[in-house]
C-alpha positions, 0 to 999 in steps of 0.5 A, spaced: 490 691 130 485 694 125 486 688 120 484 683 126 478 688 127 476 688 120 476 681 119 472 679 125 467 685 122 467 681 115 466 674 118 460 677 122 457 680 116 457 673 112 455 669 119 462 666 120 465 665 127 472 669 127 478 664 128 479 666 135 472 664 138 470 658 141 467 653 137 460 650 139 461 643 137 456 640 142 451 644 139 454 642 132 453 634 134 445 636 137 444 639 129 447 632 127 442 629 131 436 633 129 438 632 121 438 624 123 431 624 126 428 628 120 431 624 115 430 617 118 423 620 118 423 622 111 425 616 108 422 611 113 416 609 108 421 607 103 423 601 108 416 599 110 412 601 103 409 595 102 407 594 110 404 601 109 400 599 103 397 593 105 395 596 112 391 602 109 389 598 103 392 602 098 397 601 092 405 601 093 405 607 088 400 611 092 404 609 099 410 612 095 407 619 095 407 620 102 415 622 100 412 626 095 407 630 100 413 631 105 418 634 099 413 639 096 411 642 103 418 642 105 420 646 098 416 652 101 418 651 108 425 651 106 424 658 102 420 661 107 422 659 114 428 663 114 424 669 112 417 668 116 422 667 122 427 672 121 425 676 128 426 670 132 432 667 135 434 661 131 434 656 137 427 657 138 426 656 131 430 649 131 426 647 137 419 648 134 421 644 128 423 638 132 417 639 136 413 638 129 417 632 127 415 629 134 408 630 132 408 628 125 411 621 127 406 620 132 400 622 127 403 617 122 403 612 127 396 613 129 393 614 121 387 610 120 387 612 113 391 615 107 388 622 108 391 622 115 397 619 113 398 625 108 396 630 113 402 627 118 407 628 112 405 635 111 407 637 118 414 633 117 415 637 110 414 643 114 419 641 120 424 638 114 424 644 110 425 649 115 430 645 119 435 643 113 434 650 110 437 653 116 442 647 119 448 648 114 447 656 115 447 656 123 453 652 122 457 658 120 455 661 126 457 655 131 465 654 129 470 658 126 471 659 119 477 653 118 472 648 121 466 649 117 468 643 112 469 638 118 462 641 121 458 640 115 461 633 114 459 632 121 452 634 119 452 630 113 454 624 117 447 625 120 444 624 113 448 618 112 446 615 119 439 616 117 440 611 111 441 606 116 436 608 121 430 609 116 433 603 111 435 597 114 433 598 121 426 600 119 425 594 115 428 590 120 423 593 126 417 593 121 418 585 121 418 585 129 413 590 131 410 593 125 410 600 121 406 604 126 411 602 132 417 604 128 414 611 127 412 611 134 420 610 135 421 615 130 417 620 135 422 618 141 428 619 137 425 627 135 424 628 142 432 626 144 434 630 139 430 636 141 432 635 148 440 635 146 439 642 142 435 644 148 442 643 152 447 645 148 445 650 143 447 657 144 443 664 143 443 665 136 439 672 135 437 673 128 442 677 124 441 681 117 433 678 115 433 674 109 428 677 104 425 675 098 429 680 094 435 676 096 433 670 092 433 674 085 440 676 087 442 669 088 439 667 082 443 672 078 449 668 079 450 663 074 454 658 079 448 658 083 443 657 077 448 651 075 448 648 082 440 648 082 439 645 076 445 640 078 441 638 084 434 637 080 437 632 075 442 628 079 437 628 086 431 626 082 434 620 079 437 618 086 431 618 089 427 615 084 431 609 085 432 609 092 424 611 094 422 604 090 429 600 092 424 595 096 420 593 090 426 592 086 429 588 091 423 584 091 422 583 084 429 582 081 433 578 086 426 576 089 429 577 096 425 576 102 424 581 108 431 579 112 435 579 105 432 586 104 434 589 111 441 586 110 442 590 103 439 596 106 444 596 111 449 595 106 447 601 103 447 605 110 454 603 112 457 604 105 453 611 106 456 613 112 463 611 109 462 615 103 460 621 107 467 622 110 471 620 103 466 625 100 469 630 105 476 628 103 474 629 096 470 635 096 476 638 100 480 637 094 475 639 089 467 640 089 467 639 082 470 632 082 466 630 088 459 631 084 461 628 078 464 622 081 458 620 085 453 622 080 457 618 075 458 612 080 451 611 081 449 612 074 454 606 072 451 602 078 444 603 076 446 600 069 449 594 073 443 593 077 438 593 070 443 588 067 445 583 073 440 585 079 437 578 078 443 576 082 443 577 089 450 578 090 451 582 085 445 587 087 447 587 094 454 589 092 451 594 087 447 597 092 452 598 098 457 601 092 451 605 091 450 608 098 458 609 098 457 614 092 451 618 094 455 619 101 459 624 097 452 628 095 450 632 101 458 634 103 459 636 096 453 640 095 454 644 101 461 645 100 459 648 093 454 652 097 458 655 102 463 657 097 459 661 092 454 664 097 457 665 104 454 672 104 447 669 104 448 663 107 441 662 110 438 664 103 442 659 099 441 654 104 433 654 103 434 654 095 438 648 095 434 645 100 428 647 096 431 644 090 433 637 093 426 637 096 423 638 089 428 633 086 425 628 091 418 629 090 419 629 083 423 622 083 417 619 088 412 621 083 415 619 077 418 612 081 411 611 083 408 611 075 414 607 073 413 602 079 406 601 077 406 601 070 413 598 069 415 594 075 421 595 080 426 596 074 423 602 072 425 607 077 432 604 077 432 605 069 431 613 070 436 613 076 441 611 071 439 616 066 438 622 070 445 621 074 449 620 068 446 626 065 447 630 071 454 628 071 456 630 064 452 637 065 457 638 071 463 636 067 461 640 061 459 646 064 461 647 071 467 651 074 471 649 080 468 654 086 473 659 089 476 657 096 475 661 102 
């Protein structure tokens, strides 16, 4: 009996639901919906980039910086949202962040110039960084410990689905109703996710308040430093390529809007399958999952550079690219949970910040490359960065201990 009580107390200390408590799966599904709405809005510009640039009379590289602004603001939001909101019920914070998402998409749809567009994406950055920094950590409080990997895979599936909603579907709807209406639909999607959270999320009172000093404790752990460096290198490569995938497809295989939509659909479907395959592989070994997906993306980048003028090769390579990247969210989240379950919200914020710094850096570099080199430039950097990241984890990484 005393052992059972001790285990329960330990689980509560790190924020993990004891095994005997009922899992709140509807709330996990609602979190996945929120992630889907946020990530769809984050990467919609990648599928409507040329339309935004033409409508607002700006360059494609400048339009791509809407992703940069979102990511940079998201970095600060990811680190400081858990700290600033530490006295509030976590569900109230989540509701507020999804409301910000809806507002951001509405302002984007109404943007009459580049400055207004950037302001809207600033709001999205606040919502994105805050929500993402808390969602994986709160999952530990919604399901028993043995169900955490499955719950994290479900939330990661929201990311995979967003590559369909924010990619091929966005490009297709852009051709039918225009990019402004696409962002209007994004606002509606945020509203649906908000209603789902309102209906399902149980009270989540704040636990031990995160402090800035906690970040120093986490940085002192070599495994966390390696994880953050790996995220910066690999994810910057991934999103340098992905943010500017449409210019590449327009330049190399010279695809039209319809064909680009099909190729992006292949990426999204591949990503969904890869997410669940990544969950299986990460269960066997986190290091294996991360090295394999980074290595695969690097090789596929080289294939696109060499043979991407063929529409068939480009389509197959992009679909496999989506499959490979499906390993990333669940792989990094599993690594995070295993090395720092005792500071779940803080480490989640750090990893989210690293992702967003990498995405912002990738968008900036990709914009420079696409403006000065053309559509092949971002794909070239993607290949180099992901191969370097795979080598880093292979040589320096150690398999994190299982819970």
